[in-house]
C-alpha positions as CSV (number, residue, x, y, z in Angstrom):
1,M,0.0,0.0,0.0
2,T,1.2,3.5,-0.8
3,Q,2.5,5.4,2.3
4,T,1.7,9.0,3.0
5,I,4.5,10.5,5.1
6,T,4.0,13.6,7.2
7,K,6.8,15.2,9.3
8,G,7.7,12.8,12.0
9,Q,5.2,10.0,11.2
10,T,4.1,7.5,8.6
11,E,0.5,6.4,8.0
12,P,-1.3,4.4,5.3
13,A,-2.7,6.4,2.5
14,A,-6.5,6.5,2.0
15,E,-8.0,5.0,-1.1
16,D,-8.0,7.4,-4.0
17,S,-11.7,8.0,-4.6
18,F,-11.1,10.5,-7.4
19,L,-9.1,8.3,-9.9
20,W,-12.1,8.7,-12.2
21,L,-11.2,12.3,-12.7
22,E,-8.0,11.2,-14.5
23,D,-10.2,10.1,-17.5
24,R,-9.3,13.1,-19.6
25,N,-12.4,12.9,-21.9
26,G,-14.6,10.6,-19.9
27,K,-18.3,11.7,-19.6
28,G,-18.3,11.6,-15.8
29,A,-15.1,13.6,-15.5
30,L,-16.2,16.2,-18.1
31,D,-19.6,16.6,-16.5
32,W,-17.8,17.3,-13.2
33,V,-15.6,19.8,-15.0
34,H,-18.6,21.7,-16.5
35,R,-20.3,21.9,-13.2
36,Q,-17.1,23.3,-11.6
37,N,-16.6,25.7,-14.5
38,G,-20.2,27.0,-14.1
39,L,-19.6,27.8,-10.4
40,T,-16.3,29.5,-11.0
41,I,-17.6,31.5,-13.9
42,A,-20.6,32.6,-11.9
43,E,-18.4,33.8,-9.0
44,L,-15.4,35.4,-10.9
45,Q,-17.0,36.5,-14.1
46,G,-20.0,37.7,-12.2
47,D,-17.8,40.1,-10.2
48,P,-18.4,43.8,-11.1
49,G,-14.8,44.3,-12.0
50,Y,-14.4,41.3,-14.3
51,R,-15.7,42.7,-17.6
52,A,-13.3,45.7,-17.6
53,S,-10.4,43.4,-16.6
54,F,-11.2,41.0,-19.4
55,E,-11.4,43.8,-22.0
56,T,-8.1,45.3,-20.8
57,A,-6.3,41.9,-20.9
58,L,-7.7,41.1,-24.4
59,D,-6.9,44.6,-25.7
60,L,-3.3,44.3,-24.5
61,M,-2.8,40.7,-25.7
62,T,-4.1,41.6,-29.2
63,A,-2.8,45.1,-29.5
64,E,-1.7,46.0,-33.0
65,D,1.3,47.9,-31.7
66,N,2.7,44.8,-29.9
67,I,6.3,44.0,-31.0
68,P,6.3,41.6,-34.0
69,V,9.3,39.5,-32.8
70,G,10.8,37.7,-35.8
71,T,13.8,35.7,-37.2
72,A,15.8,36.9,-40.1
73,I,16.5,34.3,-42.8
74,N,17.6,34.9,-46.4
75,G,16.7,38.6,-46.4
76,H,13.3,38.2,-44.7
77,V,12.0,38.4,-41.2
78,C,9.3,35.8,-40.4
79,N,6.8,36.4,-37.6
80,F,3.7,34.7,-36.1
81,W,1.0,37.3,-35.3
82,Q,-2.3,37.3,-33.5
83,D,-4.7,40.2,-32.9
84,K,-8.5,40.6,-32.5
85,T,-9.1,40.0,-36.3
86,N,-6.5,37.3,-36.7
87,V,-7.6,35.1,-33.8
88,L,-5.7,32.0,-34.6
89,G,-3.0,34.0,-36.2
90,L,-0.9,34.8,-39.3
91,W,2.4,33.3,-40.2
92,R,3.9,36.1,-42.2
93,R,7.1,37.7,-43.5
94,T,8.6,41.0,-44.5
95,T,12.0,42.2,-45.8
96,V,14.6,43.0,-43.3
97,A,14.6,46.6,-44.5
98,S,10.8,46.9,-44.1
99,Y,10.9,45.2,-40.7
100,K,13.1,48.0,-39.4
101,T,10.5,50.6,-40.3
102,D,7.6,51.7,-38.1
103,K,5.0,50.1,-40.4
104,P,6.5,47.0,-42.1
105,E,4.7,45.7,-45.2
106,W,3.8,42.1,-44.3
107,E,3.2,39.3,-46.7
108,T,1.0,36.5,-45.4
109,I,2.4,33.0,-45.6
110,V,-0.4,31.1,-43.9
111,D,-3.6,32.5,-42.5
112,F,-4.6,30.0,-39.8
113,D,-8.1,31.5,-39.4
114,V,-8.8,31.0,-43.1
115,L,-7.3,27.5,-43.0
116,S,-9.2,26.5,-39.9
117,A,-12.5,27.8,-41.4
118,K,-11.9,25.8,-44.6
119,E,-11.0,22.6,-42.8
120,G,-13.2,22.8,-39.7
121,I,-10.3,22.4,-37.3
122,K,-8.9,25.2,-35.1
123,W,-5.3,24.8,-36.2
124,V,-2.6,26.2,-33.8
125,F,0.7,27.0,-35.4
126,S,3.6,25.0,-33.8
127,G,6.5,26.1,-36.0
128,A,8.2,25.2,-39.2
129,S,11.5,23.6,-40.4
130,R,12.8,25.4,-43.5
131,L,15.0,23.9,-46.2
132,Y,18.5,25.3,-46.8
133,P,19.7,27.2,-48.8
134,D,16.7,29.2,-50.1
135,F,14.4,28.4,-47.2
136,N,11.3,28.3,-49.4
137,R,10.1,24.7,-48.7
138,C,8.9,24.2,-45.1
139,L,7.7,21.4,-42.9
140,V,4.8,23.2,-41.1
141,S,3.6,21.8,-37.7
142,M,0.1,22.5,-36.6
143,S,-1.8,21.4,-33.5
144,P,-5.5,20.5,-33.8
145,D,-6.2,21.4,-30.2
146,G,-3.3,23.5,-28.9
147,G,-1.5,20.6,-27.3
148,D,2.0,19.4,-28.1
149,A,0.9,16.8,-30.6
150,S,1.0,18.3,-34.1
151,E,0.3,17.4,-37.7
152,M,3.0,18.1,-40.3
153,R,2.6,19.2,-43.9
154,E,5.0,20.4,-46.5
155,F,4.5,24.0,-47.6
156,D,5.8,26.1,-50.5
157,I,6.3,29.8,-49.5
158,A,6.6,31.0,-53.0
159,A,3.4,29.3,-54.1
160,K,1.8,30.1,-50.7
161,S,0.3,26.6,-50.6
162,F,0.7,23.2,-49.2
163,V,2.6,20.9,-51.6
164,E,0.2,18.5,-53.3
165,G,1.5,15.0,-52.7
166,G,4.3,16.4,-50.5
167,F,5.4,15.2,-47.1
168,R,2.6,14.9,-44.6
169,A,2.2,13.2,-41.3
170,P,-0.7,12.8,-38.8
171,A,-0.8,14.5,-35.4
172,S,1.7,13.1,-33.0
173,K,4.6,14.2,-30.8
174,S,7.1,13.4,-33.6
175,G,9.7,15.8,-34.9
176,F,10.6,16.7,-38.5
177,S,13.5,18.4,-40.2
178,W,15.2,18.4,-43.6
179,L,18.1,16.4,-44.6
180,D,17.8,17.5,-48.2
181,E,15.0,18.5,-50.5
182,D,13.9,14.9,-51.0
183,T,14.6,13.5,-47.5
184,V,13.1,14.3,-44.1
185,I,14.6,13.3,-40.8
186,V,11.7,11.9,-38.7
187,S,12.0,11.6,-34.9
188,A,9.0,9.2,-34.8
189,A,6.3,8.9,-32.1
190,F,3.4,7.4,-34.1
191,E,3.0,3.8,-33.0
192,E,3.5,2.6,-29.5
193,D,6.8,0.8,-30.4
194,D,8.0,4.2,-31.8
195,K,7.5,5.9,-28.4
196,T,9.4,6.1,-25.2
197,Q,7.5,5.4,-22.0
198,S,7.0,9.2,-21.8
199,G,5.3,9.3,-25.2
200,Y,8.1,11.0,-27.1
201,P,10.0,9.8,-30.1
202,R,12.2,6.7,-29.6
203,V,13.4,6.2,-33.1
204,V,14.8,8.3,-35.9
205,K,14.1,7.5,-39.6
206,L,14.9,8.9,-43.0
207,W,11.8,9.4,-45.1
208,K,12.3,9.7,-48.9
209,R,10.0,11.7,-51.0
210,G,7.4,9.6,-52.8
211,T,7.5,6.8,-50.3
212,R,5.2,6.0,-47.4
213,L,5.9,7.2,-43.9
214,E,5.6,3.6,-42.7
215,D,8.5,2.6,-45.0
216,A,11.0,5.3,-43.8
217,T,14.4,3.8,-43.0
218,L,15.4,3.4,-39.4
219,I,18.8,4.9,-38.7
220,F,18.8,5.3,-34.9
221,E,16.9,4.2,-31.8
222,T,17.1,4.6,-28.1
223,E,15.8,2.7,-25.0
224,K,12.1,2.6,-24.1
225,Q,12.9,4.1,-20.7
226,D,14.8,7.1,-22.2
227,L,13.2,10.4,-22.6
228,A,13.5,10.8,-26.4
229,A,15.5,10.3,-29.5
230,G,16.1,13.1,-32.1
231,G,18.0,14.1,-35.1
232,G,18.9,17.1,-37.2
233,V,21.4,18.7,-39.5
234,E,23.9,21.3,-38.6
235,I,25.7,23.2,-41.3
236,D,29.1,24.8,-40.5
237,G,30.8,26.4,-43.4
238,D,30.9,23.9,-46.2
239,R,30.4,20.9,-43.9
240,R,27.0,19.4,-43.3
241,H,26.6,17.2,-40.2
242,L,23.7,14.9,-39.3
243,F,23.5,14.7,-35.5
244,L,21.5,12.1,-33.6
245,A,20.7,12.3,-29.9
246,R,19.7,9.9,-27.2
247,T,18.1,12.0,-24.5
248,I,18.3,9.9,-21.4
249,D,16.4,12.4,-19.2
250,F,16.1,16.1,-18.9
251,F,19.7,16.6,-17.8
252,S,21.7,13.8,-19.5
253,S,22.1,12.7,-23.1
254,H,24.4,11.1,-25.7
255,S,25.1,12.8,-29.0
256,F,26.1,10.9,-32.2
257,L,27.4,12.0,-35.6
258,R,26.2,9.9,-38.5
259,L,29.2,9.2,-40.7
260,A,29.1,8.7,-44.5
261,S,29.7,5.0,-43.8
262,G,26.4,4.8,-41.9
263,E,28.1,4.5,-38.5
264,N,26.6,6.5,-35.7
265,R,29.7,7.6,-33.8
266,R,29.1,8.9,-30.2
267,I,30.7,12.2,-29.4
268,P,32.9,11.5,-26.3
269,L,31.5,14.2,-24.0
270,P,30.0,13.7,-20.5
271,D,26.3,12.7,-20.1
272,D,25.4,16.0,-18.6
273,V,26.9,18.2,-21.4
274,T,24.9,21.4,-22.0
275,D,25.0,24.6,-24.2
276,T,26.5,23.0,-27.3
277,A,27.2,24.6,-30.6
278,I,29.2,23.9,-33.8
279,F,31.1,27.0,-34.8
280,Q,34.0,27.3,-37.3
281,G,35.0,23.7,-36.9
282,Q,34.9,23.8,-33.1
283,L,32.4,22.0,-30.9
284,V,31.5,24.4,-28.1
285,F,30.0,22.9,-24.9
286,G,29.4,23.4,-21.2
287,V,28.9,20.8,-18.4
288,R,26.5,20.5,-15.5
289,S,29.1,18.9,-13.2
290,P,32.9,18.9,-13.1
291,W,34.5,16.9,-15.9
292,T,38.2,16.1,-16.6
293,A,38.7,15.9,-20.4
294,P,41.1,13.3,-21.9
295,D,43.8,16.0,-22.2
296,G,43.6,16.7,-18.4
297,T,41.6,20.0,-18.8
298,H,39.2,20.5,-15.8
299,C,35.9,21.7,-17.2
300,L,33.6,23.3,-14.6
301,P,29.9,24.2,-14.5
302,D,29.0,27.7,-15.7
303,G,32.1,27.7,-18.0
304,L,32.3,27.2,-21.7
305,Y,34.8,25.0,-23.6
306,S,35.6,23.8,-27.1
307,V,37.4,21.1,-29.0
308,D,38.5,20.8,-32.6
309,F,35.5,18.9,-34.1
310,E,37.0,18.4,-37.5
311,R,40.0,16.8,-36.0
312,W,37.8,14.4,-34.0
313,I,35.9,13.4,-37.2
314,D,39.2,12.6,-38.9
315,T,41.0,10.9,-36.0
316,N,38.3,9.8,-33.6
317,R,40.3,11.5,-30.8
318,L,38.9,14.4,-28.8
319,G,42.2,16.4,-28.8
320,R,42.9,19.6,-26.8
321,V,40.2,21.3,-24.9
322,E,40.2,25.1,-24.9
323,T,38.4,27.4,-22.4
324,V,36.0,29.8,-24.2
325,L,34.6,31.3,-21.0
326,A,35.8,30.8,-17.5
327,P,33.2,30.3,-14.7
328,A,32.5,33.3,-12.4
329,H,30.5,33.7,-9.2
330,R,26.8,33.9,-9.7
331,V,27.2,34.2,-13.4
332,S,25.5,31.5,-15.5
333,I,25.0,30.7,-19.2
334,A,21.5,31.4,-20.5
335,G,22.2,30.3,-24.0
336,L,24.3,30.3,-27.2
337,A,23.6,31.6,-30.7
338,R,25.7,32.1,-33.7
339,T,25.9,34.0,-36.9
340,E,28.1,32.9,-39.8
341,R,31.2,34.5,-38.3
342,R,30.5,35.1,-34.6
343,L,29.4,33.2,-31.6
344,F,27.3,34.9,-28.9
345,I,26.9,33.9,-25.3
346,N,23.9,35.1,-23.3
347,L,24.8,35.3,-19.6
348,M,22.9,36.0,-16.4
349,D,24.9,37.9,-13.8
350,N,23.0,37.9,-10.5
351,V,19.7,37.5,-12.5
352,R,20.6,40.4,-14.9
353,G,21.3,39.8,-18.5
354,K,24.3,40.5,-20.7
355,V,25.7,39.2,-24.0
356,V,29.3,38.4,-24.9
357,A,30.6,38.1,-28.5
358,C,33.2,35.5,-29.3
359,D,35.6,35.4,-32.2
360,R,37.7,32.5,-33.3
361,T,41.2,33.4,-34.4
362,G,44.4,31.4,-35.1
363,E,45.4,32.0,-31.5
364,G,42.1,30.8,-30.0
365,W,39.1,32.6,-28.6
366,S,38.7,36.4,-28.0
367,L,35.7,37.8,-26.1
368,K,34.1,41.2,-25.7
369,P,30.8,42.4,-24.3
370,V,28.1,43.6,-26.7
371,G,27.1,47.2,-25.9
372,L,23.6,46.5,-24.7
373,P,21.6,48.2,-21.9
374,E,22.4,47.0,-18.4
375,N,20.5,46.0,-15.2
376,G,17.7,44.2,-17.1
377,N,16.8,41.1,-18.9
378,V,18.8,40.9,-22.1
379,G,18.2,38.1,-24.6
380,I,19.2,37.0,-28.1
381,S,16.1,37.3,-30.3
382,H,17.7,35.8,-33.3
383,A,21.1,35.2,-34.9
384,E,21.2,34.5,-38.7
385,H,23.2,31.3,-39.0
386,F,24.1,32.0,-42.7
387,G,24.5,35.8,-42.4
388,A,25.6,38.6,-40.1
389,S,22.3,39.8,-38.6
390,V,21.6,39.4,-35.0
391,S,19.0,41.0,-32.7
392,F,18.7,41.4,-29.0
393,S,15.8,42.0,-26.6
394,F,15.8,44.1,-23.5
395,T,13.2,44.5,-20.8
396,D,12.8,44.7,-17.1
397,F,9.8,44.9,-14.8
398,L,9.1,48.6,-15.6
399,T,10.6,49.0,-19.1
400,P,8.6,47.8,-22.1
401,S,10.4,45.3,-24.4
402,S,12.5,46.5,-27.2
403,I,14.4,44.9,-30.1
404,I,18.0,46.0,-30.8
405,W,19.2,45.0,-34.2
406,S,22.7,44.6,-35.8
407,D,23.5,43.7,-39.4
408,D,27.3,43.3,-38.7
409,D,27.6,40.7,-36.0
410,G,26.8,43.0,-33.1
411,E,29.3,45.7,-33.9
412,S,26.8,48.4,-34.5
413,L,23.4,48.4,-32.8
414,R,20.1,50.1,-33.5
415,S,16.8,49.9,-31.6
416,V,14.2,49.0,-34.3
417,K,11.2,48.1,-32.2
418,A,9.9,49.2,-28.8
419,Q,6.6,48.3,-27.3
420,P,4.6,51.3,-26.1
421,A,4.2,51.7,-22.3
422,R,1.1,49.9,-21.1
423,F,0.9,51.6,-17.8
424,D,2.5,54.5,-16.0
425,A,5.6,53.1,-14.5
426,S,6.9,56.4,-12.9
427,P,5.3,55.8,-9.5
428,F,7.0,52.4,-9.2
429,I,10.4,51.0,-8.3
430,S,12.0,47.6,-8.8
431,E,14.2,46.3,-6.0
432,Q,16.1,43.1,-5.3
433,F,16.2,41.7,-1.8
434,E,17.4,38.4,-0.2
435,A,15.7,36.1,2.3
436,R,17.4,33.6,4.5
437,S,16.1,30.1,3.8
438,S,15.8,27.3,6.5
439,D,19.4,26.1,5.8
440,G,20.9,29.6,5.8
441,T,21.1,30.0,2.0
442,M,20.3,33.5,0.8
443,I,17.5,33.5,-1.8
444,P,17.2,36.6,-4.0
445,Y,13.9,38.0,-5.1
446,F,12.6,41.0,-6.9
447,V,9.9,43.4,-5.6
448,V,8.0,45.8,-7.8
449,R,6.0,48.4,-5.8
450,R,5.1,52.1,-5.5
451,R,7.9,54.3,-4.3
452,D,5.6,55.9,-1.7
453,Q,4.2,52.6,-0.3
454,G,3.3,53.5,3.3
455,G,2.3,50.1,4.7
456,P,1.4,46.6,3.9
457,V,-0.7,46.1,0.7
458,P,-2.0,43.1,-1.3
459,T,1.0,41.3,-2.9
460,L,1.4,38.6,-5.5
461,L,4.4,36.3,-5.1
462,Y,5.3,34.3,-8.2
463,G,7.7,31.3,-8.3
464,Y,8.8,28.3,-10.3
465,G,12.0,26.6,-9.0
466,G,12.5,23.6,-11.3
467,F,14.1,22.1,-14.4
468,E,17.0,24.6,-14.4
469,V,14.6,27.3,-15.7
470,P,15.4,30.8,-14.5
471,L,12.8,33.5,-13.7
472,L,14.0,36.8,-15.1
473,P,12.7,40.3,-15.0
474,G,10.2,41.1,-17.6
475,Y,7.6,43.7,-18.5
476,A,3.9,42.7,-18.4
477,G,1.4,45.3,-19.4
478,V,-1.5,43.2,-18.2
479,R,0.1,42.9,-14.7
480,G,0.8,46.6,-14.6
481,R,-2.8,47.5,-15.5
482,L,-4.7,44.9,-13.5
483,W,-2.5,44.7,-10.5
484,L,0.2,47.3,-10.0
485,E,-2.0,50.3,-10.9
486,K,-4.4,49.3,-8.2
487,G,-1.6,49.9,-5.6
488,N,-0.6,46.3,-5.3
489,V,2.9,44.7,-5.2
490,Y,4.4,42.1,-7.5
491,V,7.2,39.8,-6.3
492,Q,9.3,37.2,-8.2
493,A,11.3,34.7,-6.3
494,N,14.5,33.1,-7.6
495,I,14.3,30.0,-5.5
496,R,16.6,26.9,-5.8
497,G,15.6,24.4,-8.5
498,G,15.7,27.1,-11.1
499,G,18.6,28.0,-13.4
500,E,19.3,31.6,-12.2
501,F,22.8,30.6,-10.9
502,G,23.6,27.7,-13.1
503,P,23.4,23.9,-12.6
504,A,24.4,23.9,-8.9
505,W,21.4,26.2,-8.1
506,H,19.1,23.7,-9.8
507,Q,20.7,20.6,-8.4
508,A,20.4,21.9,-4.8
509,A,16.6,21.2,-5.0
510,L,16.7,18.1,-7.1
511,K,14.8,14.9,-6.3
512,G,15.2,14.2,-2.5
513,N,16.2,17.8,-1.9
514,R,12.9,19.2,-3.3
515,Q,11.9,20.5,0.0
516,K,14.6,23.2,-0.2
517,A,12.7,24.9,-3.0
518,F,9.5,24.9,-0.9
519,D,11.4,26.2,2.1
520,D,13.0,29.0,-0.1
521,F,9.6,30.1,-1.2
522,A,8.2,30.2,2.4
523,A,11.3,32.2,3.4
524,V,10.6,34.8,0.8
525,A,7.0,35.0,1.9
526,A,8.0,35.5,5.5
527,D,10.6,38.0,4.6
528,L,8.0,40.1,2.7
529,V,5.9,40.3,5.9
530,R,9.0,41.0,8.0
531,R,9.9,44.0,5.8
532,G,6.4,45.3,6.1
533,I,5.7,45.0,2.4
534,T,2.6,42.9,3.0
535,T,0.8,40.7,5.6
536,A,0.1,37.0,5.4
537,A,-3.6,37.8,4.8
538,Q,-2.7,40.1,1.9
539,L,-0.2,37.7,0.3
540,G,-1.2,35.7,-2.7
541,I,1.0,33.2,-4.5
542,Q,0.9,31.9,-8.1
543,G,2.8,29.3,-10.1
544,G,2.2,27.1,-13.1
545,S,3.3,23.6,-14.1
546,N,6.2,22.8,-11.8
547,G,5.3,26.2,-10.2
548,G,1.8,24.7,-9.6
549,L,3.5,22.0,-7.6
550,L,5.3,24.7,-5.7
551,T,2.1,26.7,-4.9
552,G,0.1,23.5,-4.2
553,T,2.8,22.3,-1.7
554,S,3.0,25.8,-0.2
555,L,-0.7,25.8,0.4
556,I,-0.5,22.5,2.3
557,Q,2.6,23.1,4.3
558,H,2.2,26.8,5.1
559,P,-1.5,27.8,4.9
560,E,-0.8,30.4,7.6
561,L,1.6,32.4,5.3
562,F,-0.9,33.1,2.5
563,G,-4.2,34.8,1.9
564,A,-4.8,33.3,-1.6
565,V,-3.3,30.6,-3.8
566,I,-3.4,30.2,-7.6
567,I,-2.4,26.8,-8.9
568,D,-2.0,26.7,-12.7
569,V,-1.7,23.5,-14.9
570,P,0.0,21.8,-11.9
571,L,1.5,18.5,-10.8
572,L,0.0,17.6,-7.5
573,D,-0.3,13.9,-7.1
574,M,3.4,13.0,-7.0
575,L,2.7,9.4,-6.2
576,R,1.0,8.9,-9.5
577,Y,2.6,11.5,-11.7
578,T,4.5,8.9,-13.7
579,E,1.2,7.1,-14.6
580,L,-0.1,10.2,-16.3
581,P,1.7,10.7,-19.6
582,P,4.3,12.2,-20.1
583,G,5.0,12.2,-16.4
584,A,7.7,9.5,-16.6
585,S,9.9,12.0,-18.5
586,W,10.3,14.0,-15.2
587,I,11.8,11.2,-13.1
588,A,15.2,12.9,-13.3
589,E,13.8,16.0,-11.7
590,Y,11.5,14.5,-9.0
591,G,12.4,10.8,-8.5
592,D,10.6,7.6,-9.2
593,P,7.5,6.7,-7.1
594,A,8.0,3.0,-8.1
595,K,11.2,2.9,-5.9
596,P,10.4,2.8,-2.2
597,E,13.2,5.2,-1.1
598,E,12.2,7.8,-3.7
599,A,8.5,7.3,-3.1
600,A,9.2,8.2,0.5
601,W,10.5,11.7,-0.3
602,L,7.8,12.2,-2.9
603,A,5.1,11.2,-0.3
604,A,6.6,13.5,2.2
605,Y,5.4,16.6,0.3
606,S,3.0,15.4,-2.4
607,P,0.1,17.9,-2.0
608,Y,-2.7,15.7,-3.0
609,Q,-2.1,13.2,-0.3
610,H,-1.7,15.8,2.5
611,V,-5.1,17.6,2.2
612,K,-6.6,17.7,5.7
613,A,-10.2,18.1,6.7
614,G,-10.7,21.2,8.9
615,A,-7.4,22.8,8.0
616,A,-7.5,26.6,7.7
617,Y,-6.6,26.9,4.0
618,P,-6.8,30.2,2.3
619,P,-9.0,30.6,-0.9
620,V,-7.6,28.5,-3.8
621,L,-8.1,28.8,-7.6
622,L,-7.0,25.8,-9.7
623,M,-6.8,26.2,-13.5
624,T,-5.9,23.6,-16.1
625,S,-6.8,22.5,-19.7
626,T,-8.5,19.4,-21.1
627,A,-6.1,19.4,-24.0
628,D,-3.0,19.7,-22.0
629,D,-0.8,16.8,-23.1
630,R,2.2,17.9,-21.0
631,V,0.8,18.0,-17.5
632,H,-2.4,15.9,-17.2
633,P,-5.5,17.8,-16.1
634,G,-6.2,15.0,-13.6
635,H,-3.8,16.6,-11.1
636,A,-5.8,19.8,-10.8
637,R,-9.2,18.0,-11.0
638,K,-8.4,15.6,-8.2
639,M,-6.9,18.3,-6.0
640,A,-9.9,20.5,-6.3
641,A,-12.2,17.6,-5.6
642,R,-10.2,16.5,-2.5
643,L,-10.1,20.1,-1.1
644,Q,-13.8,20.4,-1.5
645,E,-14.5,17.0,0.0
646,A,-12.4,18.1,3.0
647,G,-14.8,21.0,3.5
648,H,-12.7,23.7,2.0
649,G,-15.5,25.5,0.3
650,R,-13.3,28.4,-0.9
651,T,-11.8,26.2,-3.6
652,L,-12.5,27.3,-7.2
653,F,-11.7,25.2,-10.3
654,F,-11.6,26.1,-13.9
655,E,-10.7,24.0,-16.9
656,E,-10.2,25.4,-20.4
657,T,-11.5,22.9,-22.9
658,E,-9.2,24.2,-25.7
659,G,-5.5,25.0,-25.8
660,G,-2.6,23.0,-24.4
661,H,-0.1,23.5,-21.6
662,G,1.0,26.9,-22.7
663,G,-2.5,28.1,-23.4
664,R,-1.7,28.5,-27.1
665,G,-4.4,29.5,-29.7
666,D,-7.2,31.9,-29.3
667,R,-6.3,34.9,-27.1
668,R,-9.9,35.3,-25.8
669,P,-9.9,32.3,-23.4
670,Q,-6.4,33.4,-22.3
671,A,-7.7,36.9,-21.5
672,A,-10.7,35.5,-19.7
673,Q,-8.5,33.3,-17.5
674,T,-6.1,36.1,-16.8
675,A,-8.9,38.4,-15.8
676,M,-10.4,35.7,-13.5
677,R,-7.1,35.3,-11.7
678,Y,-6.8,39.0,-10.9
679,V,-10.4,39.2,-9.8
680,F,-9.8,36.2,-7.6
681,L,-6.7,37.8,-6.0
682,Q,-8.4,41.2,-5.6
683,R,-11.4,39.7,-3.9
684,A,-9.3,37.4,-1.6
685,L,-6.5,39.8,-0.6
686,A,-8.5,43.0,-0.4
687,G,-11.1,41.3,1.8
688,T,-14.0,41.4,-0.8
689,A,-14.3,37.7,-1.3
């Protein structure tokens, strides 16, 4: 029998009476969902402030002066665009010169509203693989419900039509990329034998034009228990490399180069290699844990290294390892991008962004900073692999996003796009504080509030803390209008488990150490009260996905610290999460409930098993999606049902019946959910619930 463990004791778990809610599309489960939705809509959309909040959210999400973020390829910038008229969106392009103007002249590639009306399916654009060197032919992926599973069709941009008799595959979690104009690399997840236990591709095949998908040639396969297999082409100068990957779990993998002989030769780097790139014959890489290379070089996390890749191909020996970037305290690598002649490293320095440009010379590597704004979130928007254009984004909590463009590898910079201000930021200030966690570790967090704040006010604390994902400063017009302008405070916590300070920050809260992330979050909450920024009754928390696990656990462990809890698309039953696809893919993050030792630490905090009758829980709002094929809606459904069964009448539940894990697709349901969240917070924290 499964054991539920509370601090200091172990007791048998009760029978799970809500397993039936895991039936995603079962009539009984959906009837329950519709009843819950009706109650939540009546309460939150019936609030006098809802309609104005919804209209504000929708206006900002679909504003025509939002920045059209795009990628430059072969003289054009491509962009996916949604507004009130183009509900499902346009995939479109313009010339680079036109993009830099205030009013670019856009050419529609695919109008998804028109396509959806024609075919009777609400297609959601999932991206496209474009064929080198003219990038005219595309493998377009489209989801029929907003989930991760997508259909693929070949498309001709010049003809503005799908290719009759071209490559086409049914909806699945497969991946597609070009080898050449007549061959597609298929990371297949169609049949059960093609899939890993997590439901992702297990095999890689080559699919020749004019042949059936079922007859594609197998070139690579991985183990059933692995996370996924994948393949793709990397072009470096005049060399074309076909790479294959065995992704063991989220943080370990083996990479292979397919040789002309048909051999798949493994690249001899450690399992936890990260941040890889091929650049001017060099293989650039980072590591998540210390590694001593064959030549004796000590490679450390948060550093960047390189080896002569061409030499390895010719000799099958790794050769000398060079240091591209040495590690530095509280500086971590956010990502790599490259143009034809320059490599760019995106860094986080104490949760603030910067970019370094790297050149390869006969003497090795030379580095210099790119002259971008400081003390904000700097990212690389695009880097033209076969050209010299590169663009950067800049934002912070109070500064609208902007796009800074360069046509000469980052040497000269020009701001070409800036989102208009969505709220008056002049009364506000953004500050960074630290809270001491239970083990003494200092946890940084950001506070955005009025400069003249005179006492405690309603505050929203947001967190994530998992999968090496950092939470960075960012401008949000909806948050500004619906929360900050009402005199409230926004807080963002950089707890362990995230990637703000590199692999070590993540690994500190991995598996059996998960409780540290929850303790960090509680420490930030307590610190906000200690500083007089808010009170427990005025403090709301929000998190989604892994962040939903965070807020769900915080609700159970520290109900006294919070006045309201929002739990979005969450994991909550950690003793069954591997049974709900693709939960098995996260074992490297959380642990395996099938193993007694690991089940013990999961049971120690799993929120679903720790709901107690009579506990003084604050108001709770759970939100999920029927079509979410990344985190199963059963988690949120069962948690809401159990809270209500335990007599916690202030539990609201809402399930969107369209859109996947990220809420892709029509902006109107997204705006409605956003408005409901802020109405819920305002009612709970301002004492109007």
